[in-house]
KETORPA-998914 format. One record per residue (C-alpha): residue number from 1; residue in one letter; z, y, x. Coordinates in Angstrom, 2 decimals, padded with zeros to 5 digits, always signed. Each point is the difference from the previous one (the first is absolute). Example, Ala and Ser with C-alpha at 12.3 -4.5 7.8 and 13.67 -1.06 7.14 Angstrom:
<recs>
<1, A, <+007.80, -004.50, +012.30>>
<2, S, <-000.66, +003.44, +001.37>>
</recs>
This chain:
<recs>
<1, X, <+028.92, -056.83, +041.73>>
<2, X, <-000.14, +003.56, +000.24>>
<3, X, <-002.91, +000.32, +001.68>>
<4, X, <-002.32, -002.25, -002.31>>
<5, X, <+001.48, +001.87, -003.13>>
<6, X, <-001.11, +003.61, +001.52>>
<7, X, <-003.26, -002.20, +000.40>>
<8, X, <-000.12, -001.07, -003.48>>
<9, X, <+001.00, +003.36, -001.15>>
<10, X, <-002.83, +002.17, +002.23>>
<11, X, <-002.38, -003.25, -001.15>>
<12, X, <+000.85, +000.91, -003.73>>
<13, X, <-000.59, +003.49, +000.54>>
<14, X, <-003.01, -000.32, +001.40>>
<15, X, <-001.80, -002.10, -002.84>>
<16, X, <+001.72, +002.24, -002.52>>
<17, X, <-001.87, +002.92, +001.67>>
<18, X, <-003.45, -002.11, +000.18>>
<19, X, <+000.25, -000.94, -003.02>>
<20, X, <+000.11, +003.37, -001.54>>
<21, X, <-002.62, +001.39, +001.75>>
<22, X, <-002.00, -003.10, -001.18>>
<23, X, <+000.84, +000.89, -003.23>>
<24, X, <+000.04, +003.37, -000.28>>
<25, X, <-002.98, +000.97, -002.17>>
<26, X, <-003.07, +002.14, +001.32>>
<27, X, <+000.47, +003.69, -000.36>>
<28, X, <-002.00, +001.12, -002.61>>
<29, X, <-003.01, +002.03, +000.70>>
<30, X, <-000.26, +003.68, -000.58>>
<31, X, <-001.94, +001.04, -002.93>>
<32, X, <-003.41, +001.41, +000.74>>
<33, X, <-000.71, +003.21, +000.02>>
<34, X, <-003.43, +002.13, -000.61>>
<35, X, <+000.09, +003.71, -000.06>>
<36, X, <-002.28, +002.71, -000.71>>
<37, X, <+001.36, +001.57, +003.58>>
<38, X, <+000.16, -002.45, +002.35>>
<39, X, <-002.62, -002.51, -000.92>>
<40, X, <-002.84, +001.01, -002.53>>
<41, X, <+000.20, +003.87, +000.86>>
<42, X, <-001.77, -000.94, +003.38>>
<43, X, <-002.63, -002.12, -001.58>>
<44, X, <-000.89, +002.73, -002.32>>
<45, X, <-000.31, +002.62, +002.94>>
<46, X, <-002.35, -002.24, +002.13>>
<47, X, <-002.26, -000.88, -002.78>>
<48, X, <+000.50, +002.72, -002.88>>
<49, X, <+000.85, +003.02, +001.69>>
<50, X, <-003.36, +001.62, +000.74>>
<51, X, <-000.56, +000.56, -003.48>>
<52, X, <+003.05, -000.39, -002.02>>
<53, X, <+001.97, +002.78, +002.06>>
<54, X, <+001.78, +003.58, -001.43>>
<55, X, <-002.82, +001.94, +001.33>>
<56, X, <-002.96, -002.62, -001.47>>
<57, X, <+001.33, -001.57, -002.85>>
<58, X, <-002.63, -002.07, -000.84>>
<59, X, <+000.42, -000.74, -003.99>>
<60, X, <+003.22, +001.95, +000.15>>
<61, X, <+001.99, -002.24, +001.56>>
<62, X, <+001.67, +000.05, +003.36>>
<63, X, <+001.61, -003.33, +001.43>>
<64, X, <+001.98, +001.73, +002.82>>
<65, X, <+002.88, +000.65, -001.64>>
<66, X, <+001.93, -002.00, -002.31>>
<67, X, <+000.23, +002.34, -002.56>>
<68, X, <-003.90, +001.00, -000.26>>
<69, X, <-000.26, -003.96, +000.02>>
<70, X, <+001.66, -000.99, -003.15>>
<71, X, <-001.23, +003.38, -001.82>>
<72, X, <-003.17, -001.50, +000.28>>
<73, X, <-003.52, +002.19, -000.25>>
<74, X, <-002.82, +000.56, -002.99>>
<75, X, <-000.76, -003.76, -000.15>>
<76, X, <+003.53, -000.52, -001.11>>
<77, X, <+003.47, -001.68, +001.14>>
<78, X, <-001.47, -001.48, +003.72>>
<79, X, <+003.15, -002.39, +000.15>>
<80, X, <+001.95, -002.21, -003.07>>
<81, X, <+003.33, -000.58, +001.87>>
<82, X, <+000.84, -003.69, -000.61>>
<83, X, <-004.16, -001.16, -001.15>>
<84, X, <-002.29, +000.09, +003.38>>
<85, X, <-002.66, -001.09, -002.13>>
<86, X, <+000.42, +002.83, -002.31>>
<87, X, <+000.21, +002.60, +002.63>>
<88, X, <-003.56, +001.84, +000.82>>
<89, X, <+000.75, +000.34, +003.23>>
<90, X, <+000.38, -003.73, +000.50>>
<91, X, <-003.31, -000.77, -002.00>>
<92, X, <-001.53, +002.33, +002.30>>
<93, X, <+001.28, -001.42, +003.32>>
<94, X, <-000.89, -002.98, -001.13>>
<95, X, <-003.46, +000.51, -001.40>>
<96, X, <+001.21, -001.96, -002.99>>
<97, X, <-001.23, +003.59, -001.68>>
<98, X, <-002.32, +002.84, +000.66>>
<99, X, <-000.10, +002.01, +001.76>>
<100, X, <+000.70, -001.73, +002.48>>
<101, X, <+002.53, +001.02, +003.01>>
<102, X, <-000.72, +001.24, +002.94>>
<103, X, <-003.29, +001.18, -000.86>>
<104, X, <-002.85, -001.89, +001.93>>
<105, X, <+002.32, -002.31, +001.64>>
<106, X, <+001.46, -003.17, +000.14>>
<107, X, <+002.89, -000.28, -002.29>>
<108, X, <+003.54, -000.14, +002.09>>
<109, X, <+001.43, -002.95, +002.08>>
<110, X, <+001.48, -002.78, -002.42>>
<111, X, <+003.35, +000.61, +002.34>>
<112, X, <-000.31, +003.72, -001.23>>
<113, X, <-000.32, -000.91, -003.85>>
<114, X, <+002.61, -002.22, -000.32>>
<115, X, <+002.24, +003.14, +001.52>>
<116, X, <-001.15, +002.56, -002.99>>
<117, X, <-000.08, -003.18, -002.87>>
<118, X, <+003.74, -000.78, +001.50>>
<119, X, <+001.09, +003.40, -000.28>>
<120, X, <-001.31, +000.33, -003.45>>
<121, X, <+001.52, -003.16, -001.28>>
<122, X, <+003.13, +001.39, +001.27>>
<123, X, <+000.11, +003.06, -002.21>>
<124, X, <-002.23, +002.42, +002.74>>
<125, X, <+003.30, +001.25, +001.71>>
<126, X, <-000.25, +002.98, +002.08>>
<127, X, <+002.93, -000.66, +002.43>>
<128, X, <+002.14, -003.18, +000.45>>
<129, X, <+002.82, +001.99, -001.78>>
<130, X, <-001.83, +000.28, -002.98>>
<131, X, <-001.27, -003.70, +000.54>>
<132, X, <+003.34, -000.92, -000.22>>
<133, X, <+000.41, +001.82, -003.21>>
<134, X, <-002.62, -001.44, -001.25>>
<135, X, <+001.28, -003.75, +000.43>>
<136, X, <+003.40, +000.64, -001.86>>
<137, X, <-001.97, +002.56, -002.87>>
<138, X, <-000.13, -002.43, -002.72>>
<139, X, <+002.72, +001.21, -003.02>>
<140, X, <+001.34, -001.20, -003.31>>
<141, X, <-000.82, +002.99, -002.44>>
<142, X, <+000.34, -001.05, -003.30>>
<143, X, <-003.22, +000.21, -001.83>>
<144, X, <+000.69, -000.98, -003.55>>
<145, X, <+002.60, +003.20, -000.88>>
<146, X, <-002.15, +002.94, -001.33>>
<147, X, <+002.28, +001.64, -002.39>>
<148, X, <+003.24, +000.80, -000.87>>
<149, X, <+002.44, -002.57, +001.79>>
<150, X, <+002.64, -002.35, -001.58>>
<151, X, <+002.95, +000.73, +000.19>>
<152, X, <+001.76, +003.14, +001.40>>
<153, X, <-002.72, +002.71, +001.44>>
<154, X, <+000.06, +000.05, +003.91>>
<155, X, <+002.16, +002.30, +001.45>>
<156, X, <+001.49, +000.07, +003.60>>
<157, X, <+002.79, -002.23, +001.25>>
<158, X, <+002.07, -000.30, +002.90>>
<159, X, <-003.02, +001.82, +002.37>>
<160, X, <+000.37, -000.16, +003.44>>
<161, X, <+001.46, +002.96, +001.90>>
<162, X, <-001.95, +001.87, +002.09>>
<163, X, <+000.59, +002.54, +002.61>>
<164, X, <-002.55, +003.00, +000.07>>
<165, X, <+000.16, +003.40, +001.27>>
<166, X, <+000.40, +002.80, -001.88>>
<167, X, <-002.83, +002.08, -000.10>>
<168, X, <+000.29, +003.75, +000.73>>
<169, X, <-001.66, +001.07, -003.45>>
<170, X, <-000.88, -001.96, -003.24>>
<171, X, <-004.15, -001.63, -000.39>>
<172, X, <-001.84, +001.24, -001.71>>
<173, X, <-000.59, -002.35, -003.79>>
<174, X, <-003.13, -002.31, +001.44>>
<175, X, <+001.10, -002.50, -001.92>>
<176, X, <+001.73, -000.88, -002.91>>
<177, X, <+000.20, -002.69, -002.58>>
<178, X, <+002.25, -001.80, -002.86>>
<179, X, <+000.76, -003.34, -000.83>>
<180, X, <-001.67, -001.03, -003.42>>
<181, X, <+002.62, -001.68, -001.62>>
<182, X, <+003.30, +001.32, +001.98>>
<183, X, <+001.86, +003.50, +000.55>>
<184, X, <-001.57, +000.12, +003.63>>
<185, X, <-002.09, +002.67, +002.21>>
<186, X, <-000.81, -000.91, +003.35>>
<187, X, <-000.98, +003.09, +002.26>>
<188, X, <-001.55, +000.10, +003.69>>
<189, X, <+001.84, +001.76, +002.64>>
<190, X, <-000.90, +000.49, +003.31>>
<191, X, <-000.20, -004.07, +001.22>>
<192, X, <+002.43, -000.66, -003.21>>
<193, X, <-000.46, -000.56, -003.74>>
<194, X, <+002.80, +001.36, -001.75>>
<195, X, <+001.22, -002.12, -003.16>>
<196, X, <+001.30, +001.80, -002.84>>
<197, X, <+001.85, -000.95, -003.34>>
<198, X, <-001.64, +002.15, -002.62>>
<199, X, <+002.54, -000.01, -002.37>>
<200, X, <+003.15, +001.39, +002.33>>
<201, X, <-001.92, +001.50, +002.76>>
<202, X, <+001.54, -002.06, +002.60>>
<203, X, <-001.39, -001.57, +003.24>>
<204, X, <-000.18, -003.35, -000.24>>
<205, X, <-001.40, -000.57, +003.91>>
<206, X, <-002.90, +000.22, +001.83>>
<207, X, <-002.77, -001.87, +001.64>>
<208, X, <-001.16, +000.41, +003.52>>
<209, X, <-003.72, +000.77, +000.26>>
<210, X, <-000.84, +000.43, +004.08>>
<211, X, <-003.52, +000.39, -000.96>>
<212, X, <+000.75, +003.40, +000.04>>
<213, X, <-000.56, +001.78, -003.57>>
<214, X, <-000.45, -001.53, -003.31>>
<215, X, <-002.89, +002.03, -001.71>>
<216, X, <-000.17, -002.91, -003.10>>
<217, X, <+003.13, -001.42, -001.61>>
<218, X, <-001.30, -002.88, -003.40>>
<219, X, <+002.42, -002.11, -001.62>>
<220, X, <-001.69, -003.50, -000.97>>
<221, X, <-000.73, -000.43, -003.67>>
<222, X, <+002.81, -001.73, +000.04>>
<223, X, <+002.54, +001.73, +001.53>>
<224, X, <+000.72, -002.72, +002.55>>
<225, X, <-001.77, +001.60, +003.02>>
<226, X, <-000.36, +003.33, +001.62>>
<227, X, <-003.11, +001.04, +001.59>>
<228, X, <+000.36, +002.74, +003.00>>
<229, X, <-003.00, +001.21, +001.89>>
<230, X, <-000.49, +002.43, +002.50>>
<231, X, <+000.09, -000.21, +003.98>>
<232, X, <-001.10, +003.32, +002.52>>
<233, X, <-003.41, +001.91, -000.48>>
<234, X, <-002.07, -001.30, +002.41>>
<235, X, <+001.42, -002.87, +001.36>>
<236, X, <+001.40, -002.31, -002.48>>
<237, X, <-000.07, -001.20, -003.58>>
<238, X, <+001.47, -002.76, -001.92>>
<239, X, <+001.45, -001.18, -003.67>>
<240, X, <+003.22, -001.61, +000.32>>
<241, X, <+002.03, -002.37, -003.23>>
<242, X, <+003.52, +000.18, -000.54>>
<243, X, <+002.07, -001.70, -002.28>>
<244, X, <+001.89, +002.36, -002.19>>
<245, X, <+003.01, -001.97, -000.66>>
<246, X, <+000.69, -001.11, +003.95>>
<247, X, <-001.78, +002.67, +001.53>>
<248, X, <-001.72, -002.65, +002.22>>
<249, X, <-003.10, +000.80, +001.46>>
<250, X, <-002.38, -002.63, -001.06>>
<251, X, <-003.41, +000.61, +001.22>>
<252, X, <-002.51, +002.43, +001.26>>
<253, X, <-003.35, +000.28, -000.39>>
<254, X, <-002.79, +002.32, +001.94>>
<255, X, <-000.24, +001.14, +003.79>>
<256, X, <-001.45, +003.14, -000.57>>
<257, X, <-000.86, +002.52, +002.78>>
<258, X, <+001.07, +002.86, -002.28>>
<259, X, <+002.42, +000.71, -002.83>>
<260, X, <-000.48, -001.92, -003.21>>
<261, X, <+000.10, +002.67, -002.61>>
<262, X, <-000.48, -002.17, -003.14>>
<263, X, <+001.03, -003.48, -000.72>>
<264, X, <+000.74, -001.90, -003.40>>
<265, X, <+001.30, -003.75, -000.44>>
<266, X, <-001.94, -002.04, -002.68>>
<267, X, <+002.50, -000.48, -003.39>>
<268, X, <+000.00, -003.91, +000.92>>
<269, X, <+000.57, +000.65, +003.62>>
<270, X, <-002.91, -001.79, +001.39>>
<271, X, <-001.81, +003.07, +001.32>>
<272, X, <+000.59, +003.15, +002.08>>
<273, X, <-002.50, +002.95, +000.16>>
<274, X, <+000.55, +003.02, +002.45>>
<275, X, <-002.32, +002.78, +001.01>>
<276, X, <+000.26, +003.09, +002.53>>
<277, X, <-002.24, +002.07, +002.43>>
<278, X, <-002.03, -002.90, +000.88>>
<279, X, <-001.87, +000.70, -003.43>>
<280, X, <+000.63, -003.72, -001.14>>
<281, X, <+001.66, -001.97, -002.96>>
<282, X, <+001.58, -003.06, +001.79>>
<283, X, <+000.99, -003.10, -002.32>>
<284, X, <+002.24, -002.55, +002.10>>
<285, X, <+001.54, -003.52, -001.34>>
<286, X, <+003.60, +000.67, -000.30>>
<287, X, <+001.27, -003.26, +001.26>>
<288, X, <-002.03, -000.56, +002.62>>
<289, X, <-000.77, +004.18, +001.19>>
<290, X, <-003.99, -001.11, -000.35>>
<291, X, <-002.51, +002.54, -000.39>>
<292, X, <-001.88, -001.27, -003.25>>
<293, X, <-002.06, +003.20, -000.49>>
<294, X, <-000.99, +003.17, +001.83>>
<295, X, <-001.94, +002.77, -002.02>>
<296, X, <-001.90, +002.72, +001.04>>
<297, X, <-001.10, +002.56, -002.58>>
<298, X, <+002.57, +002.73, +000.51>>
<299, X, <-001.34, +003.00, +002.30>>
<300, X, <+003.57, +001.47, +000.93>>
<301, X, <+003.04, -001.17, +000.68>>
<302, X, <+001.58, -002.17, -002.79>>
<303, X, <+003.18, +001.58, -001.56>>
<304, X, <+000.91, -001.88, -003.21>>
<305, X, <+000.43, -003.69, -001.02>>
<306, X, <+001.09, -001.67, -002.90>>
<307, X, <-000.71, -003.38, -001.82>>
<308, X, <-000.36, -000.09, -003.83>>
<309, X, <+003.51, -001.93, -001.71>>
<310, X, <-002.59, -002.42, -000.81>>
<311, X, <-000.78, -000.77, +003.48>>
<312, X, <-003.75, +000.16, -001.04>>
<313, X, <-001.18, +003.02, +001.28>>
<314, X, <+001.29, +002.16, +003.41>>
<315, X, <-000.68, +003.99, +000.11>>
<316, X, <-000.61, +001.92, +002.63>>
<317, X, <-000.21, +003.62, +001.27>>
<318, X, <-001.12, +002.08, +002.86>>
<319, X, <+000.61, +003.31, +001.50>>
<320, X, <-003.71, +001.25, -000.96>>
<321, X, <+000.84, -000.26, -003.61>>
<322, X, <-001.75, -003.76, -000.37>>
<323, X, <+001.72, -002.60, -002.33>>
<324, X, <-001.09, -003.39, -000.74>>
<325, X, <+001.37, -003.26, -001.74>>
<326, X, <-000.56, -003.30, +001.39>>
<327, X, <+000.12, -003.24, -000.96>>
<328, X, <+003.57, -001.16, +001.48>>
<329, X, <-001.06, -003.82, +000.39>>
<330, X, <-003.50, +000.26, +001.81>>
<331, X, <-000.02, +003.60, +001.35>>
<332, X, <-003.19, +000.65, -002.41>>
<333, X, <-000.42, +003.72, -001.07>>
<334, X, <+000.79, +000.70, -003.79>>
<335, X, <-000.47, +003.85, -000.50>>
<336, X, <-000.76, +002.92, +002.02>>
<337, X, <+002.21, +002.78, -001.43>>
<338, X, <-001.58, +003.08, +001.90>>
<339, X, <+001.56, +003.47, -002.50>>
<340, X, <+002.22, +001.51, +002.50>>
<341, X, <-000.61, +002.30, +002.58>>
<342, X, <+002.29, -000.13, +002.80>>
<343, X, <+002.61, -002.38, +001.53>>
<344, X, <+001.63, -002.83, -002.33>>
<345, X, <+003.95, +000.31, +000.45>>
<346, X, <+000.98, -003.06, -002.03>>
<347, X, <-000.87, -002.33, -002.74>>
<348, X, <+001.81, -002.02, -002.41>>
<349, X, <-000.68, -002.59, -002.97>>
<350, X, <+001.27, +000.03, -003.13>>
<351, X, <+002.50, -003.20, -000.56>>
<352, X, <-003.18, -001.62, -002.84>>
<353, X, <-002.33, +000.41, +002.96>>
<354, X, <-002.13, +001.95, -002.50>>
<355, X, <+000.18, +003.56, +001.81>>
<356, X, <-000.04, +000.93, +003.15>>
<357, X, <+001.15, +003.50, +001.45>>
<358, X, <-000.73, +001.76, +002.98>>
<359, X, <+000.73, +003.32, +001.53>>
<360, X, <-002.01, +002.20, +002.51>>
<361, X, <+000.71, +003.55, +001.81>>
<362, X, <-002.87, +001.07, -002.01>>
<363, X, <+002.80, +000.69, -002.89>>
<364, X, <-001.07, -002.28, -002.20>>
<365, X, <+001.60, -003.51, -001.36>>
<366, X, <-002.64, -001.96, -001.89>>
<367, X, <+000.92, -003.17, -002.06>>
<368, X, <-002.90, -002.83, +000.07>>
<369, X, <-000.59, -002.48, -002.10>>
<370, X, <+000.32, -003.52, +001.60>>
<371, X, <-002.51, -001.64, -002.45>>
<372, X, <-003.02, +002.04, +000.57>>
<373, X, <+000.92, +002.07, +002.98>>
<374, X, <-000.37, +003.42, -001.88>>
<375, X, <+002.83, +002.53, -000.05>>
<376, X, <+001.44, +000.80, -003.59>>
<377, X, <+002.53, +002.66, +001.60>>
<378, X, <-000.57, +002.79, +002.29>>
<379, X, <+003.39, +002.83, +001.03>>
<380, X, <+000.35, +003.03, +001.59>>
<381, X, <+003.64, -001.85, +000.30>>
<382, X, <+001.46, +003.21, +002.17>>
<383, X, <-002.07, +002.76, -001.02>>
<384, X, <+001.41, +003.25, +000.79>>
<385, X, <+002.02, +001.61, -003.17>>
<386, X, <+001.50, +003.33, -000.96>>
<387, X, <+000.59, +002.43, +002.69>>
<388, X, <-000.93, -002.26, +002.50>>
<389, X, <-003.58, -000.03, -001.36>>
<390, X, <-000.17, +003.39, -000.26>>
<391, X, <+001.39, +000.70, +003.29>>
<392, X, <-002.56, -002.40, +001.75>>
<393, X, <-002.70, +001.27, -001.94>>
<394, X, <-003.13, -001.80, -001.43>>
<395, X, <-001.82, -001.21, +002.96>>
<396, X, <+003.44, -001.50, +001.38>>
<397, X, <-000.22, -003.88, +000.61>>
<398, X, <+001.30, -002.39, -002.10>>
<399, X, <+002.79, -001.52, +001.47>>
<400, X, <-000.39, -003.72, +001.35>>
<401, X, <+001.91, -002.89, -001.93>>
<402, X, <+001.67, -001.83, +002.96>>
<403, X, <+001.58, -003.11, -002.14>>
<404, X, <-000.71, -001.82, -003.17>>
<405, X, <+001.72, -003.22, -001.18>>
<406, X, <+000.31, -001.89, -003.33>>
<407, X, <+003.06, -001.35, -000.47>>
<408, X, <+000.83, -003.14, -001.83>>
<409, X, <+000.79, +001.39, -003.50>>
<410, X, <-004.08, +001.54, +000.12>>
<411, X, <+000.81, +003.88, +000.65>>
<412, X, <-000.46, +001.48, +003.45>>
<413, X, <+001.22, +002.60, +002.30>>
<414, X, <-001.98, +002.40, +002.39>>
<415, X, <+000.76, +002.21, +002.75>>
<416, X, <-002.17, +003.08, +001.06>>
<417, X, <-000.34, +003.18, +002.11>>
<418, X, <+001.65, +002.02, -002.05>>
<419, X, <+003.43, -001.58, +000.76>>
<420, X, <+000.17, -001.73, -003.10>>
<421, X, <+000.15, -003.44, -001.15>>
<422, X, <-000.81, -000.84, -003.82>>
<423, X, <-000.09, -002.90, -002.26>>
<424, X, <-002.69, -000.86, -002.58>>
<425, X, <-000.26, -002.18, -002.98>>
<426, X, <-002.20, -003.67, +001.01>>
<427, X, <-003.35, +001.85, -001.26>>
<428, X, <+000.50, +003.13, +001.93>>
<429, X, <-000.21, +002.03, -003.23>>
<430, X, <+003.31, +001.67, +000.10>>
<431, X, <+002.32, +001.35, +002.26>>
<432, X, <+003.74, -001.03, -000.41>>
<433, X, <+001.92, +001.61, +002.70>>
<434, X, <-000.13, +001.88, +003.34>>
<435, X, <+002.21, +000.43, +003.14>>
<436, X, <-000.13, +002.52, +002.09>>
<437, X, <+002.84, +001.10, +002.81>>
<438, X, <-002.04, -000.91, +002.72>>
<439, X, <+000.89, +001.30, +003.30>>
<440, X, <-003.57, -001.38, +000.82>>
<441, X, <-002.97, -002.11, -000.51>>
<442, X, <+001.38, -003.09, -001.84>>
<443, X, <-002.49, -002.43, +001.74>>
<444, X, <+000.76, -003.53, -002.02>>
<445, X, <+001.50, -000.47, -003.82>>
<446, X, <+001.34, -003.23, -001.72>>
<447, X, <+001.28, -001.11, -002.77>>
<448, X, <+003.13, -002.35, -000.24>>
<449, X, <-000.53, -003.58, -001.78>>
<450, X, <+001.71, +001.47, -003.47>>
<451, X, <-002.45, +002.58, -000.24>>
<452, X, <+003.41, +002.63, +000.13>>
<453, X, <+000.10, +001.45, +003.10>>
<454, X, <-002.67, +002.22, +002.27>>
<455, X, <+000.21, -000.17, +003.51>>
<456, X, <-001.76, +002.35, +001.88>>
<457, X, <+000.15, +000.43, +004.11>>
<458, X, <-001.60, +003.14, +001.89>>
<459, X, <-000.89, +000.76, +003.73>>
<460, X, <+003.64, +001.22, +000.62>>
<461, X, <+001.26, -003.82, -000.28>>
<462, X, <+001.74, +001.03, -003.31>>
<463, X, <-000.15, -002.45, -003.02>>
<464, X, <+001.02, +001.49, -003.39>>
<465, X, <+000.77, -002.12, -002.95>>
<466, X, <-000.77, +001.14, -003.47>>
<467, X, <+000.80, -001.05, -003.54>>
<468, X, <-003.10, -000.39, -001.74>>
<469, X, <+001.57, +000.31, -003.48>>
<470, X, <+002.00, +003.49, +000.43>>
<471, X, <-001.45, +001.32, +002.88>>
<472, X, <+003.44, -000.18, +002.26>>
<473, X, <+000.01, -000.32, +003.66>>
<474, X, <+001.85, -002.71, +000.77>>
<475, X, <+000.62, -000.04, +003.53>>
<476, X, <-001.67, +000.67, +003.41>>
<477, X, <-000.74, -002.95, +002.70>>
<478, X, <-001.52, -000.27, +003.66>>
<479, X, <-002.10, -001.44, +002.48>>
<480, X, <+002.94, +000.58, +002.60>>
<481, X, <+003.40, -000.57, -001.64>>
</recs>
């Protein structure tokens, strides 16, 4: 009897095991990944490398590195990620459009063309890691909120705790921004972004920025997002978006081979524009990270970028003194503003989008009328005065202007190499206040959302907070608290 029970038990276990094996679903096949490094580069090296290499870049196109291929050549953008039929390279190698490539030879084998097509469809990733990032790229962004949001203005709440080493010294204030609706200041340090309350001047929290140095900080026009851009010179550059309330890192765009020096997010949160040493203005989709426009016009590093508050225009300035205004949606040029004679250090739109202010190392702030692109006023904003002017002599160079910032209330502030910060009325006709006493050159200046306080940060990493009304010093902050 016992033996029969044992046999039945073994049989039952065998049947259960067999059934489980038969009903076990087939393992999901890994998603096909095609990358530049592993699949596309060998094809391009074989068929295109003789003419499109670093030493002989025909049509200024080098296909032997990912960065140069994505940057394109004199004919424009070679790759349109996600759109093979819109990509010049794919159209040329399939003989769908002239010039046929390779020249004087049959088109590539169907299998090779299929690899290139699949790669572009997947977003043209460089490596398997970047392909994984692209596959989860879609992010939810509120594209309807343009101005002041309903309810209390966004302020950080219960930010995640971060552990970052205390640096040996404070980092120069290279990036700083204030919220358009809340008493909130963001300032960049080494691998971090510090958030301060501009009312009580207390540190609210810290956001990590492992990309190294934040060169740009910008709040979205509704105050809900914080844009941080920067990186490491000659290595990597990126733009990151944070949720102001939670401190959560929402998304990132750009895979630059150098630090991002200029960036902004459009008022409807739809676009992110960036620029840097590549001399290009690039406009990305915030939702998908797809590069929509790549603008080649600047002759030197792009040093400043900002969308107009109405979202219709995008202004950019470079290290050679060039300033351009673009149509934000199409990337088409609207104005060339060519009066500056030295590097553009900053630019800022007035809240009504009717005026653009540009500052330069040539010592001038120029206010441009947005309707016709003509300058309405030119200020030698930080000219030496009194004893300083007499000591410098008549041939002394006018101190450069390092920063300009329009407040939501219409006034604007400047900071200059004369170690002062100044506040002007909306048209620049009247100087409202002057602040001195900096230990070093103030690099960035901002005005708080209510127009009552001016904050200027200098090369030592010290930030001074002043009352604009009574010109009193309210306190000091640091990039290394």
